[in-house]
C-alpha positions, 0 to 999 in steps of 0.5 A, spaced: 876 647 624 868 645 622 863 648 622 858 646 624 851 647 624 852 648 617 854 643 610 859 647 605 859 644 598 865 644 596 868 647 589 868 641 584 863 637 588 855 638 586 849 635 589 843 632 588 839 637 590 844 643 584 843 636 578 836 637 580 835 644 579 839 644 573 835 639 570 829 643 571 832 650 568 834 646 562 826 643 561 826 650 563 828 653 556 826 646 553 820 648 554 820 655 552 823 655 545 819 650 544 813 653 545 817 660 541 817 655 535 810 652 535 809 660 535 813 661 529 810 656 525 803 657 526 805 664 525 808 663 518 803 657 516 797 661 517 790 658 517 788 655 510 782 659 506 776 654 506 774 656 499 765 657 496 766 650 494 768 647 499 764 651 504 758 649 499 759 641 499 759 644 507 752 645 508 749 642 504 742 639 506 742 643 513 738 646 514 737 653 518 735 650 524 742 645 526 745 651 523 742 655 528 743 650 533 752 649 530 752 656 532 750 656 538 755 650 539 761 655 538 759 661 541 756 664 536 748 665 540 743 670 536 748 672 531 746 672 523 739 670 523 734 675 521 727 677 522 722 673 522 719 678 517 724 675 512 721 668 508 720 664 503 716 667 497 714 660 496 714 653 498 715 647 494 712 641 499 714 634 495 722 636 494 723 642 498 726 646 490 726 653 495 731 651 500 738 654 498 745 653 501 750 659 497 754 664 498 753 672 500 754 676 493 751 684 495 748 689 492 745 696 496 739 699 492 738 707 496 731 711 494 733 716 490 733 725 491 733 727 484 727 729 481 725 728 473 719 730 470 719 727 462 712 731 459 712 727 453 713 718 451 719 719 447 722 724 454 720 718 458 724 713 455 730 716 454 730 718 461 728 711 463 733 707 459 738 712 461 736 712 468 738 704 467 744 705 464 748 710 469 745 711 477 740 704 477 743 698 473 748 691 474 754 691 474 754 684 479 751 681 473 758 679 471 760 677 478 756 672 479 758 665 479 755 657 481 753 658 488 751 664 489 745 668 493 744 675 491 743 678 496 740 686 496 739 691 501 734 696 497 729 698 505 726 704 504 727 704 496 720 707 495 715 702 491 721 699 488 721 693 484 728 692 483 727 684 482 723 680 476 721 675 473 726 678 467 732 680 471 731 673 476 733 668 470 738 673 468 741 672 474 740 664 476 744 664 468 749 666 471 748 662 477 745 664 482 742 659 487 737 664 490 736 672 492 735 674 498 732 682 499 730 687 504 723 687 499 723 690 492 721 684 489 715 684 484 712 680 478 712 675 482 707 670 480 712 668 475 717 668 479 714 663 484 712 659 476 719 660 474 721 656 481 727 661 483 728 661 491 726 667 493 726 670 500 724 677 503 719 681 506 713 679 503 710 686 505 714 691 502 715 688 495 715 693 490 710 694 484 714 700 480 720 701 476 726 704 478 727 709 474 725 714 479 725 711 486 731 708 487 740 707 485 745 702 487 749 705 491 754 700 492 755 693 491 759 687 494 760 691 500 757 689 506 750 689 507 743 689 512 738 685 511 732 683 515 737 686 521 743 682 519 750 684 517 752 679 511 758 681 508 760 678 500 763 671 502 758 669 507 754 662 508 747 664 507 741 657 509 734 658 508 728 654 508 721 654 510 725 656 518 727 663 515 734 664 513 740 665 518 748 667 515 754 664 517 760 670 519 764 666 514 771 665 518 767 661 522 763 657 518 768 652 517 767 650 524 759 651 524 758 647 518 761 640 522 756 642 528 750 644 524 751 637 521 751 632 528 745 636 529 742 633 523 745 626 524 742 627 530 735 629 528 735 624 522 736 618 526 731 620 532 726 621 526 727 615 523 726 610 528 719 614 529 718 613 522 720 605 523 715 605 529 708 609 526 709 605 520 711 611 515 715 609 508 722 613 509 723 619 505 729 624 503 728 627 510 731 622 515 736 620 508 744 619 510 
């Protein structure tokens, strides 16, 4: 007898509802498989690392303000901005030669805990040369490449002038575009005349030599300058507004956002130049 109130599915007979369910299940399987393959491909093909030269090109012409805005745009608000106590030792208001964009090469000098008392001039000279050679030298010179910024963490190393008119020129000859230092810079008149871009806390400039005052602790390791953690390879941007450091792994996307901000600013300022009858200069040209 027929069973009332129920629809029986006879063997070998598939309803439209079942077809839809089978189709949905198949689509879900394909979607899951596609996600697994995509994830596998992403794992097998790591993101291409951006080279120093590519980063320098991306950041060419960008200002500290642009980069700060770019950092905000990618979620890095107030990251990388050095203390306002760190500023330009000198400024060129015609061509902005005091500005730089570079890749961090880090150095750390620390206060010494050694006591020495040379008694004669000859003893002093031997002691001084030994100190420079063995305790407070510059082995990082061989690591300097074009586009590097020499970043020096030397806070609290007494009244020591770790950077001067001579070694700053040597670093420049190796390709360094500038120097960022917590302090410890002397021969400042000559450095300004030589037009070597230096950013530092001028209240902490040093006057004595390194021997008897500090020692080289490390180079190409993370340091802290101006309250900011800086690693070798990070991007350093410096101008009249101060210094900002961009974490290398976010540098490309920050540069893209910063470039957008710079274009908007240039366009707006160029219109104001025209309105006010000011001849255009390089700060508003593309």
